[in-house]
Backbone as ProteinMPNN parsed JSONL, in Angstrom:
{"seq_chain_A": "MLFSTRTARPADAEALSDIASQTFALASPADSSAKALAAYIRGHLQPEHFCLHLISRAKQLRVLEHDGVVVGYTLIDKAAQALGIEAADGLPELSRCYVLPEHHGQGAAQRLLEDTLAQVGGAIRLTVNEHNSRAIRFYQRNGFRQVGEAIFVCGPERHRDWVMVRACATAEPEAADD", "coords_chain_A": {"N_chain_A": [[0.844, -1.191, 0.0], [0.436, 2.224, -0.701], [1.333, 5.023, 1.037], [1.222, 8.457, 1.96], [2.424, 11.478, 3.496], [1.599, 14.733, 4.755], [1.509, 18.225, 5.678], [-1.277, 19.195, 7.599], [-4.316, 20.799, 6.492], [-6.809, 23.445, 6.659], [-9.081, 22.456, 5.297], [-9.035, 19.803, 5.944], [-10.157, 19.393, 8.417], [-12.72, 18.235, 8.992], [-12.361, 15.541, 8.173], [-10.28, 14.838, 9.918], [-11.576, 15.001, 12.387], [-13.459, 12.962, 12.013], [-11.755, 10.713, 11.85], [-10.587, 10.818, 14.394], [-12.868, 10.373, 15.963], [-13.45, 7.758, 15.272], [-11.232, 6.366, 16.168], [-10.477, 7.026, 18.787], [-11.563, 5.52, 20.936], [-10.163, 3.145, 20.607], [-7.687, 3.705, 21.628], [-8.165, 3.94, 24.245], [-8.866, 2.517, 27.539], [-10.378, -0.75, 27.565], [-12.576, -0.968, 29.232], [-13.669, 1.54, 29.374], [-16.322, 3.859, 29.683], [-18.965, 4.224, 27.334], [-20.311, 6.602, 27.392], [-18.507, 8.404, 28.622], [-16.44, 8.371, 26.713], [-17.797, 9.393, 24.46], [-18.424, 11.955, 25.385], [-15.859, 13.059, 25.652], [-15.015, 13.046, 22.99], [-16.926, 14.815, 21.877], [-16.171, 17.132, 23.24], [-13.491, 17.619, 22.557], [-12.622, 16.685, 20.051], [-13.783, 17.65, 17.718], [-14.463, 19.149, 14.446], [-14.019, 21.952, 14.738], [-12.174, 22.043, 16.815], [-9.916, 20.989, 15.62], [-9.485, 22.947, 13.705], [-8.706, 25.054, 15.378], [-6.29, 23.982, 16.344], [-4.844, 24.041, 13.982], [-4.387, 26.755, 13.548], [-2.824, 27.452, 15.639], [0.375, 28.348, 16.805], [1.764, 26.682, 18.414], [1.005, 24.127, 17.871], [1.17, 21.276, 15.716], [-0.049, 19.722, 13.011], [-0.197, 16.736, 11.176], [-1.053, 14.843, 8.336], [-1.933, 11.562, 7.163], [-2.196, 10.06, 4.086], [-3.977, 7.903, 1.854], [-4.303, 6.962, -1.354], [-5.143, 9.604, -1.86], [-6.958, 10.11, 0.144], [-7.538, 11.102, 3.464], [-6.364, 9.174, 6.077], [-5.249, 9.005, 8.545], [-3.595, 10.709, 11.303], [-1.277, 12.899, 13.006], [-0.638, 14.804, 15.954], [1.316, 17.286, 17.185], [2.313, 18.906, 20.118], [3.985, 21.658, 20.775], [4.287, 23.141, 23.02], [3.761, 21.701, 25.378], [2.003, 20.854, 28.368], [3.495, 20.836, 31.603], [4.403, 17.837, 33.277], [5.509, 17.156, 35.634], [7.599, 15.458, 35.498], [10.848, 15.112, 35.197], [12.385, 14.112, 33.005], [10.63, 14.362, 30.905], [9.366, 16.845, 30.899], [9.243, 20.005, 29.275], [9.687, 19.06, 26.772], [8.53, 18.691, 23.358], [5.289, 17.279, 22.66], [3.979, 14.328, 21.333], [0.885, 14.256, 20.914], [-1.203, 12.952, 19.711], [-1.577, 10.126, 17.65], [-3.014, 8.645, 15.276], [-4.481, 6.168, 13.235], [-6.772, 4.965, 10.866], [-8.542, 1.943, 11.612], [-8.717, 0.018, 9.511], [-6.357, 0.272, 8.189], [-4.384, -0.616, 9.836], [-1.462, -2.517, 10.546], [-0.327, -2.339, 8.039], [1.859, -0.79, 7.62], [1.215, 1.842, 7.745], [0.964, 3.424, 10.142], [3.622, 3.408, 10.904], [4.872, 4.807, 8.803], [3.615, 7.309, 9.095], [4.436, 8.03, 11.717], [7.271, 8.079, 11.434], [7.602, 10.154, 9.513], [6.504, 12.272, 10.928], [8.191, 12.436, 13.203], [10.538, 13.138, 11.922], [10.001, 15.767, 11.288], [10.102, 16.944, 13.766], [12.698, 16.467, 14.81], [14.229, 16.099, 17.163], [14.366, 15.348, 20.698], [11.357, 13.952, 22.065], [8.152, 13.531, 23.627], [5.458, 11.36, 24.736], [2.178, 10.257, 25.746], [0.593, 7.25, 26.668], [-2.034, 4.949, 27.066], [-1.812, 2.717, 29.78], [-2.768, 0.142, 29.329], [-2.768, -0.215, 26.635], [-1.305, -2.182, 24.926], [-0.491, -2.818, 22.31], [0.065, -0.307, 21.116], [2.043, 0.571, 22.89], [4.113, -1.302, 22.424], [4.635, -0.639, 19.725], [5.564, 2.024, 19.975], [7.817, 1.544, 21.592], [9.403, 0.032, 19.812], [10.109, 2.082, 18.198], [11.915, 3.572, 19.58], [11.035, 4.85, 21.921], [10.923, 5.198, 25.469], [9.677, 4.306, 28.665], [9.258, 6.808, 31.133], [7.824, 7.602, 33.251], [4.573, 8.136, 34.795], [1.242, 9.323, 34.12], [-1.96, 10.872, 34.624], [-4.852, 10.548, 32.692], [-7.687, 12.315, 32.076], [-10.926, 11.462, 31.381], [-13.885, 12.509, 31.027], [-15.733, 11.505, 33.825], [-13.931, 9.563, 34.404], [-10.68, 8.324, 35.262], [-7.717, 7.606, 33.787], [-4.741, 5.677, 33.786], [-1.756, 6.602, 32.285], [1.217, 5.765, 30.519], [4.14, 7.677, 30.476], [6.222, 8.379, 27.912], [9.432, 8.759, 26.408], [11.348, 9.714, 23.643], [14.612, 9.945, 23.112], [16.115, 10.986, 20.972], [14.933, 11.976, 17.971], [16.08, 11.283, 15.59], [17.164, 8.81, 15.63], [17.572, 5.445, 14.418], [14.686, 3.566, 13.801], [13.529, 0.38, 15.099], [12.669, -2.66, 13.351], [9.299, -2.807, 12.271], [5.91, -3.962, 12.663], [3.619, -2.641, 12.198]], "CA_chain_A": [[0.0, 0.0, 0.0], [1.188, 3.455, -0.791], [0.883, 6.072, 1.937], [2.012, 9.685, 1.941], [2.066, 12.409, 4.563], [1.727, 16.164, 4.476], [0.968, 19.11, 6.708], [-2.734, 19.322, 7.523], [-4.898, 22.065, 6.024], [-8.155, 23.65, 7.203], [-10.055, 21.597, 4.615], [-8.932, 18.458, 6.52], [-10.721, 19.367, 9.774], [-13.827, 17.267, 9.082], [-11.778, 14.204, 8.087], [-9.533, 14.606, 11.157], [-12.564, 14.74, 13.424], [-14.009, 11.626, 11.759], [-10.734, 9.725, 12.236], [-10.493, 10.859, 15.856], [-14.068, 9.749, 16.51], [-13.383, 6.316, 15.018], [-10.048, 5.729, 16.751], [-10.226, 7.403, 20.17], [-11.876, 4.403, 21.835], [-9.126, 2.126, 20.462], [-6.545, 4.114, 22.452], [-8.662, 4.02, 25.624], [-9.064, 1.2, 28.152], [-11.548, -1.477, 27.077], [-13.717, -0.782, 30.13], [-14.123, 2.942, 29.373], [-17.748, 3.944, 29.396], [-19.316, 4.854, 26.059], [-20.725, 7.971, 27.704], [-17.289, 9.201, 28.843], [-15.756, 8.502, 25.425], [-18.582, 10.304, 23.615], [-18.268, 13.315, 25.922], [-14.521, 13.529, 25.3], [-15.03, 13.31, 21.544], [-17.68, 16.065, 21.672], [-15.484, 18.269, 23.84], [-12.092, 17.792, 22.165], [-12.235, 16.112, 18.759], [-14.682, 18.135, 16.673], [-13.753, 19.92, 13.41], [-13.585, 23.266, 15.228], [-10.962, 21.847, 17.621], [-8.8, 20.825, 14.678], [-9.23, 24.282, 13.125], [-7.92, 25.798, 16.369], [-4.925, 23.43, 16.318], [-4.19, 24.474, 12.745], [-3.966, 28.162, 13.615], [-1.933, 27.615, 16.792], [1.815, 28.207, 16.532], [2.295, 25.636, 19.289], [0.527, 22.815, 17.424], [1.6, 20.852, 14.389], [-0.871, 18.6, 12.564], [0.272, 16.079, 9.955], [-2.019, 13.827, 7.918], [-1.527, 10.41, 6.378], [-3.156, 9.826, 3.008], [-3.921, 6.711, 1.016], [-5.084, 7.27, -2.561], [-5.704, 10.943, -1.76], [-7.935, 10.184, 1.23], [-6.906, 11.178, 4.782], [-6.656, 7.956, 6.837], [-4.6, 9.074, 9.837], [-2.997, 12.011, 11.615], [-0.543, 13.123, 14.25], [-0.689, 16.147, 16.512], [2.437, 17.629, 18.061], [2.143, 20.099, 20.942], [5.344, 22.152, 21.053], [4.254, 23.816, 24.318], [3.005, 20.766, 26.206], [1.899, 21.109, 29.81], [4.437, 20.1, 32.45], [3.842, 16.653, 33.925], [6.23, 16.91, 36.869], [8.551, 14.382, 35.225], [11.998, 15.845, 34.675], [12.822, 13.606, 31.698], [9.617, 14.652, 29.884], [8.955, 18.251, 30.895], [9.975, 20.879, 28.369], [9.778, 18.452, 25.446], [7.276, 18.661, 22.591], [4.543, 16.05, 22.903], [3.159, 13.689, 20.318], [-0.33, 14.065, 21.705], [-2.081, 12.015, 19.005], [-1.063, 9.397, 16.491], [-4.15, 7.771, 14.991], [-4.677, 5.668, 11.878], [-8.008, 4.189, 10.798], [-8.264, 0.522, 11.853], [-8.559, -0.791, 8.295], [-4.987, 0.43, 7.697], [-3.45, -1.16, 10.807], [-0.694, -3.647, 10.062], [0.077, -2.127, 6.645], [2.96, 0.165, 7.581], [0.671, 3.206, 7.742], [1.351, 4.135, 11.369], [5.078, 3.566, 10.866], [5.169, 5.909, 7.875], [3.142, 8.55, 9.719], [5.304, 8.361, 12.845], [8.601, 8.452, 10.933], [7.544, 11.477, 8.891], [6.24, 13.243, 11.994], [9.41, 12.589, 13.992], [11.511, 13.858, 11.094], [9.652, 17.182, 11.387], [10.483, 17.411, 15.102], [14.147, 16.481, 14.758], [14.874, 16.075, 18.472], [13.664, 14.567, 21.715], [9.904, 14.138, 22.091], [7.47, 12.673, 24.591], [4.068, 11.026, 24.472], [1.522, 9.467, 26.781], [-0.162, 6.143, 26.087], [-2.707, 4.22, 28.128], [-1.022, 1.587, 30.274], [-3.331, -1.116, 28.835], [-2.703, -0.222, 25.178], [-0.042, -2.894, 24.704], [-0.092, -2.732, 20.898], [0.69, 1.008, 20.92], [3.281, 0.612, 23.681], [5.131, -2.048, 21.656], [4.949, 0.166, 18.543], [6.416, 3.145, 20.393], [9.105, 1.002, 22.033], [10.172, -0.304, 18.605], [10.537, 3.337, 17.595], [12.88, 4.24, 20.44], [10.451, 5.487, 23.104], [11.095, 4.475, 26.723], [8.851, 4.834, 29.758], [9.977, 7.61, 32.117], [6.916, 7.929, 34.344], [3.146, 7.924, 34.59], [0.372, 10.496, 34.235], [-3.385, 10.55, 34.625], [-5.641, 11.128, 31.609], [-9.065, 12.465, 32.53], [-11.921, 11.284, 30.323], [-15.139, 12.662, 31.76], [-15.55, 11.17, 35.242], [-12.949, 8.494, 34.522], [-9.254, 8.672, 35.326], [-6.953, 6.501, 33.219], [-3.302, 5.805, 33.966], [-0.961, 6.572, 31.06], [2.667, 5.78, 30.583], [4.821, 8.8, 29.83], [7.36, 7.8, 27.198], [10.303, 9.753, 25.776], [12.351, 9.303, 22.649], [15.69, 10.893, 23.362], [16.527, 11.654, 19.745], [14.033, 11.543, 16.902], [16.815, 10.894, 14.39], [17.658, 7.445, 15.788], [16.949, 4.463, 13.522], [13.694, 2.713, 14.462], [13.644, -1.048, 14.88], [11.673, -3.168, 12.408], [7.941, -2.68, 12.804], [4.879, -4.701, 11.953], [2.445, -1.777, 12.069]], "C_chain_A": [[0.878, 1.24, 0.0], [0.551, 4.524, 0.091], [1.787, 7.279, 1.767], [1.547, 10.571, 3.083], [2.266, 13.832, 4.082], [1.221, 16.933, 5.684], [-0.537, 19.231, 6.507], [-3.133, 20.718, 7.087], [-6.287, 22.231, 6.634], [-9.217, 22.754, 6.557], [-10.05, 20.167, 5.162], [-9.68, 18.318, 7.843], [-11.832, 18.332, 9.94], [-13.284, 15.835, 9.066], [-11.01, 13.864, 9.373], [-10.474, 14.281, 12.307], [-13.174, 13.346, 13.253], [-13.031, 10.54, 12.197], [-10.619, 9.665, 13.756], [-11.68, 10.149, 16.494], [-14.03, 8.229, 16.362], [-12.256, 5.624, 15.777], [-9.836, 6.015, 18.231], [-10.474, 6.238, 21.131], [-10.812, 3.311, 21.765], [-7.913, 2.421, 21.341], [-6.905, 4.162, 23.933], [-8.802, 2.618, 26.206], [-10.372, 0.565, 27.682], [-12.78, -1.258, 27.951], [-14.164, 0.683, 30.241], [-15.6, 2.988, 29.014], [-17.974, 4.675, 28.071], [-19.693, 6.319, 26.275], [-19.503, 8.886, 27.887], [-16.54, 9.412, 27.531], [-16.477, 9.496, 24.519], [-18.436, 11.747, 24.087], [-16.9, 13.876, 25.566], [-14.463, 13.881, 23.814], [-15.762, 14.618, 21.248], [-16.893, 17.285, 22.148], [-14.094, 18.562, 23.318], [-11.748, 17.413, 20.73], [-13.176, 16.496, 17.614], [-13.899, 18.94, 15.635], [-13.245, 21.272, 13.907], [-12.333, 23.165, 16.103], [-9.74, 21.698, 16.716], [-8.473, 22.147, 13.985], [-8.399, 25.136, 14.084], [-6.479, 25.29, 16.427], [-4.165, 23.96, 15.104], [-3.716, 25.923, 12.794], [-3.03, 28.439, 14.789], [-0.48, 27.431, 16.373], [2.43, 27.074, 17.345], [1.904, 24.236, 18.832], [0.987, 22.544, 16.002], [0.801, 19.599, 14.03], [-0.326, 18.057, 11.255], [-0.747, 15.001, 9.608], [-1.33, 12.736, 7.115], [-2.617, 10.187, 5.34], [-2.893, 8.488, 2.33], [-4.858, 6.985, -0.159], [-5.807, 8.606, -2.444], [-6.724, 11.134, -0.659], [-7.178, 10.192, 2.556], [-7.356, 9.973, 5.609], [-5.983, 7.938, 8.207], [-4.023, 10.461, 10.063], [-2.172, 11.937, 12.885], [-0.738, 14.572, 14.661], [0.483, 16.303, 17.468], [2.076, 18.902, 18.811], [3.544, 20.549, 21.357], [5.427, 22.893, 22.38], [3.434, 22.977, 25.304], [3.082, 21.129, 27.682], [2.909, 20.263, 30.575], [3.712, 18.954, 33.148], [4.48, 16.382, 35.281], [7.197, 15.743, 36.739], [9.73, 15.025, 34.506], [12.402, 15.41, 33.266], [11.862, 13.974, 30.571], [9.252, 16.131, 29.798], [9.86, 19.081, 29.988], [10.143, 20.305, 26.974], [8.47, 18.631, 24.687], [6.615, 17.307, 22.819], [3.813, 15.595, 21.652], [1.853, 13.358, 21.022], [-1.334, 13.155, 21.019], [-1.338, 11.403, 17.83], [-2.105, 8.337, 16.178], [-4.207, 7.426, 13.51], [-5.952, 4.827, 11.902], [-7.701, 2.69, 10.895], [-8.043, -0.302, 10.593], [-7.163, -0.672, 7.684], [-3.94, -0.036, 8.712], [-2.736, -2.36, 10.19], [-0.2, -3.519, 8.63], [1.247, -1.157, 6.507], [2.509, 1.614, 7.632], [1.123, 3.997, 8.962], [2.857, 4.376, 11.395], [5.464, 4.735, 9.974], [4.796, 7.249, 8.499], [4.068, 8.965, 10.857], [6.675, 8.809, 12.36], [8.602, 9.855, 10.336], [7.301, 12.572, 9.926], [7.498, 13.497, 12.81], [10.481, 13.337, 13.215], [11.25, 15.361, 11.129], [10.088, 17.78, 12.72], [11.998, 17.506, 15.209], [14.87, 16.503, 16.092], [14.074, 15.22, 19.426], [12.181, 14.932, 21.734], [9.312, 13.176, 23.117], [6.083, 12.329, 24.072], [3.501, 10.382, 25.714], [0.674, 8.421, 26.071], [-0.786, 5.36, 27.236], [-1.932, 2.964, 28.487], [-1.52, 0.238, 29.76], [-3.268, -1.235, 27.308], [-1.381, -0.873, 24.737], [0.42, -2.822, 23.251], [0.631, -1.406, 20.638], [2.008, 1.097, 21.687], [4.401, -0.118, 22.937], [5.579, -1.252, 20.43], [5.89, 1.316, 18.916], [7.785, 2.657, 20.879], [9.983, 0.632, 20.843], [10.739, 0.941, 17.94], [11.361, 4.191, 18.552], [12.321, 4.96, 21.649], [10.632, 4.575, 24.31], [10.263, 5.14, 27.813], [9.715, 5.577, 30.755], [9.09, 7.988, 33.304], [5.482, 7.612, 33.982], [2.405, 9.238, 34.761], [-1.071, 10.007, 34.229], [-4.053, 11.288, 33.469], [-7.088, 11.138, 32.07], [-9.992, 12.41, 31.324], [-13.283, 11.31, 30.996], [-14.903, 12.365, 33.228], [-14.47, 10.113, 35.473], [-11.52, 9.039, 34.539], [-8.473, 7.446, 34.865], [-5.461, 6.746, 33.433], [-2.613, 5.637, 32.618], [0.507, 6.416, 31.4], [3.14, 7.049, 29.903], [6.079, 8.198, 29.221], [8.123, 8.917, 26.491], [11.185, 9.054, 24.753], [13.436, 10.358, 22.702], [16.113, 11.645, 22.11], [15.705, 11.115, 18.595], [14.762, 11.14, 15.641], [17.385, 9.49, 14.49], [16.914, 6.512, 14.84], [15.926, 3.645, 14.292], [13.981, 1.242, 14.18], [12.583, -1.466, 13.872], [10.308, -3.147, 13.06], [6.979, -3.544, 12.009], [3.601, -3.895, 11.814], [2.481, -1.078, 10.761]], "O_chain_A": [[1.933, 1.275, 0.633], [-0.613, 4.882, -0.085], [2.973, 7.142, 1.468], [0.428, 10.438, 3.577], [3.003, 14.093, 3.131], [0.594, 16.375, 6.585], [-1.013, 19.354, 5.379], [-2.398, 21.686, 7.28], [-6.881, 21.251, 7.083], [-10.161, 22.342, 7.231], [-10.966, 19.398, 4.874], [-9.82, 17.201, 8.341], [-11.865, 17.623, 10.946], [-13.711, 15.006, 9.87], [-11.08, 12.735, 9.858], [-10.198, 13.387, 13.108], [-13.381, 12.632, 14.235], [-13.424, 9.564, 12.836], [-10.56, 8.58, 14.335], [-11.513, 9.403, 17.459], [-14.521, 7.503, 17.226], [-12.32, 4.416, 16.005], [-9.073, 5.299, 18.879], [-9.677, 6.001, 22.039], [-10.578, 2.619, 22.756], [-7.197, 1.507, 21.751], [-6.041, 4.399, 24.778], [-8.852, 1.638, 25.462], [-11.354, 1.264, 27.431], [-13.907, -1.351, 27.465], [-14.958, 1.018, 31.12], [-16.066, 2.248, 28.148], [-17.26, 5.621, 27.739], [-19.419, 7.169, 25.428], [-19.473, 10.002, 27.369], [-16.056, 10.512, 27.266], [-15.842, 10.34, 23.886], [-18.335, 12.66, 23.268], [-16.788, 15.05, 25.215], [-13.911, 14.916, 23.442], [-15.282, 15.436, 20.464], [-16.948, 18.346, 21.526], [-13.55, 19.632, 23.592], [-10.683, 17.784, 20.238], [-13.337, 15.74, 16.656], [-12.78, 19.372, 15.914], [-12.15, 21.693, 13.533], [-11.522, 24.09, 16.133], [-8.665, 22.219, 17.016], [-7.308, 22.431, 13.71], [-7.497, 25.856, 13.657], [-5.547, 26.086, 16.547], [-2.981, 24.287, 15.196], [-2.734, 26.272, 12.139], [-2.501, 29.543, 14.913], [-0.143, 26.476, 15.672], [3.497, 26.566, 16.999], [2.425, 23.253, 19.358], [1.168, 23.459, 15.199], [0.953, 18.552, 14.659], [-0.028, 18.817, 10.334], [-1.251, 14.318, 10.499], [-0.298, 12.954, 6.48], [-3.803, 10.132, 5.665], [-1.759, 8.014, 2.245], [-6.054, 7.21, 0.025], [-6.953, 8.733, -2.877], [-7.303, 12.214, -0.536], [-6.274, 9.381, 2.755], [-8.55, 9.762, 5.822], [-6.124, 6.968, 8.953], [-3.965, 11.284, 9.149], [-2.342, 11.046, 13.717], [-0.972, 15.448, 13.828], [0.623, 15.551, 18.433], [1.59, 19.864, 18.216], [4.2, 19.909, 22.179], [6.522, 23.24, 22.824], [2.533, 23.483, 25.973], [4.091, 21.641, 28.168], [3.147, 19.106, 30.229], [2.558, 19.087, 33.556], [4.047, 15.483, 36.002], [7.571, 15.116, 37.731], [9.62, 15.431, 33.349], [12.725, 16.251, 32.428], [12.235, 13.907, 29.4], [8.869, 16.613, 28.732], [11.074, 18.884, 29.942], [10.677, 20.971, 26.087], [7.408, 18.715, 25.303], [7.28, 16.318, 23.128], [3.119, 16.374, 20.998], [1.726, 12.307, 21.65], [-2.235, 12.633, 21.676], [-0.583, 12.069, 17.122], [-2.08, 7.249, 16.753], [-4.008, 8.282, 12.648], [-6.184, 4.068, 12.843], [-6.715, 2.22, 10.326], [-7.248, -1.241, 10.613], [-6.819, -1.422, 6.77], [-2.742, 0.126, 8.481], [-3.321, -3.117, 9.415], [0.297, -4.491, 8.062], [1.586, -0.747, 5.397], [3.337, 2.522, 7.568], [1.612, 5.119, 8.829], [3.316, 5.422, 11.853], [6.293, 5.562, 10.354], [5.566, 8.207, 8.438], [4.444, 10.134, 10.951], [7.192, 9.822, 12.831], [9.496, 10.653, 10.618], [7.838, 13.674, 9.807], [7.838, 14.649, 13.082], [11.253, 14.095, 13.802], [12.188, 16.149, 11.012], [10.404, 18.966, 12.805], [12.523, 18.526, 15.655], [16.035, 16.896, 16.142], [13.203, 14.456, 19.009], [11.803, 16.07, 21.456], [9.901, 12.141, 23.43], [5.596, 12.917, 23.107], [4.237, 10.005, 26.626], [0.11, 8.678, 25.008], [-0.142, 5.133, 28.26], [-1.457, 2.24, 27.612], [-0.756, -0.728, 29.756], [-3.676, -2.255, 26.753], [-0.473, -0.203, 24.246], [1.623, -2.771, 22.997], [1.689, -1.389, 20.009], [2.985, 1.644, 21.176], [5.515, 0.396, 22.834], [6.771, -1.196, 20.13], [6.895, 1.545, 18.242], [8.801, 3.295, 20.602], [11.186, 0.891, 20.863], [11.726, 0.87, 17.208], [11.49, 5.399, 18.354], [13.076, 5.632, 22.351], [10.515, 3.354, 24.207], [10.157, 6.365, 27.879], [10.759, 5.083, 31.183], [9.555, 8.622, 34.252], [5.205, 6.919, 33.003], [2.869, 10.147, 35.45], [-1.353, 8.865, 33.868], [-3.854, 12.489, 33.284], [-7.648, 10.097, 32.414], [-9.867, 13.192, 30.381], [-13.779, 10.289, 31.472], [-13.975, 12.91, 33.825], [-14.136, 9.807, 36.618], [-11.206, 10.058, 33.924], [-8.556, 6.38, 35.476], [-4.975, 7.867, 33.283], [-2.85, 4.665, 31.9], [0.974, 6.881, 32.44], [2.6, 7.448, 28.871], [6.894, 7.59, 29.915], [7.531, 9.895, 26.033], [11.691, 7.955, 24.98], [13.204, 11.523, 22.376], [16.438, 12.829, 22.185], [15.773, 9.927, 18.279], [14.121, 10.69, 14.691], [18.022, 9.014, 13.55], [15.758, 6.761, 14.499], [16.255, 3.081, 15.336], [14.59, 0.895, 13.168], [11.681, -0.683, 13.573], [10.17, -3.431, 14.25], [7.203, -3.823, 10.831], [2.591, -4.426, 11.353], [1.58, -0.299, 10.452]]}, "name": "protein", "num_of_chains": 1, "seq": "MLFSTRTARPADAEALSDIASQTFALASPADSSAKALAAYIRGHLQPEHFCLHLISRAKQLRVLEHDGVVVGYTLIDKAAQALGIEAADGLPELSRCYVLPEHHGQGAAQRLLEDTLAQVGGAIRLTVNEHNSRAIRFYQRNGFRQVGEAIFVCGPERHRDWVMVRACATAEPEAADD"}
């Protein structure tokens, strides 16, 4: 399959929101309530939220396309909130890396992550739910290491996330199956 990436544009906001709505639950614990997930999607993943990211100097949105259709995206926050973890604070954060499920296992996420990291060109952090073993393995193969934990609030629910850091985004990633 042929995938390409590019910087997101305002015309992508609807597609980004659709992808976020379809993939957010996959990154959340299996026992998350549908109500909490829906509330988070309504409050954070609508087209208008992506439009705000696009005009922010602190945010960087990149899309993954397949046959001219947006099938995934990443969001970098260059002014991420401090977590109280020395190894992670002050680093840009890969706050989202989502690919539609039908493209999992085809190299899509790997291509998107590599192209995104190349844009950053230095150390970066992310958070990932402690139960999302597939994503954790993917990030570990790409040089990320756990440096602490944080809490992700989703409505009334509190989920424990691993805080992971990649010391240098120019390091060679290990072979991936994503």
